[in-house]
N, C-alpha and C positions, 0 to 999 in steps of 0.2 A: 605495454601490458595493461595500464590503467584504461586505455581506450577500449580494449576488449572487454574489460569488466563493465565499463559504462555502457558499451554497446549491448552486452548480454542483459544488463539490467533493464534497459529500455525495450529490448526485444521481448523479454518476458512480460513487461508491463503492457505492451501493445498486444501481445498474444492473448493475455487475460481479458483485455478490453474487447477485442474482437470476439472472443469466445462468449463473453457475456452478452454482447450486442446481437450476435447472430446465433444464439443458442436454440432458437425456436420457441422459447417461452417469453412472450412479450412482457409479462409482468416482471420477470427477472431482469430484463434489459432496462426497464424504467426505474428500477430501484437504485438509489444513490447511497453510497457509503455514508454513515453518519459522521458528523464533525465533532471533534473533541478539542477543547481549549488546551488541555495539557494531559500528562500521563496520569495524574491523580483522578481527573474527571473520567478518563478512559477506564481506569480501574473501578471507580465507583459505579459507572453505568453498566459495565460488562461483567464485573466480578472476576476479571482475569488480569494477569500481569501483562503489560505490553512487551511483546518480544519482537526484536528486529529480525528481518530476513537476512540470509547470507549475503545477498546482493547489497543490502543497505550497509552492512558491516564492511564489505569490501570497498564501498565508496567512501568510507570513513565518516559516515554521518553519526551524529550524536543520537541518543534515543529521542530527544525532543524534536530534532530535525526530521528523523524518520517518521515519527507520528504525524507531524505537520504535513510532510510530503504525501504520506499514504492517505490521510483522511481529509485534509483541508485544501489540497491543490486541485 
């Protein structure tokens, strides 16, 4: 069961990357997500609370791990 969750997570990640890269808008494909050192910095820069996705929760990631994986990998 965990293999399916992991597979679904990476499938959605790859789908988003392909959609972004091949969207037809070259400026959108060149933009990179910003990096954040920690959740406090994310909150200060965006004014929003960091929320984990369902996939990140299913993988058992902590909020810090999810932030690092999403923005710094």
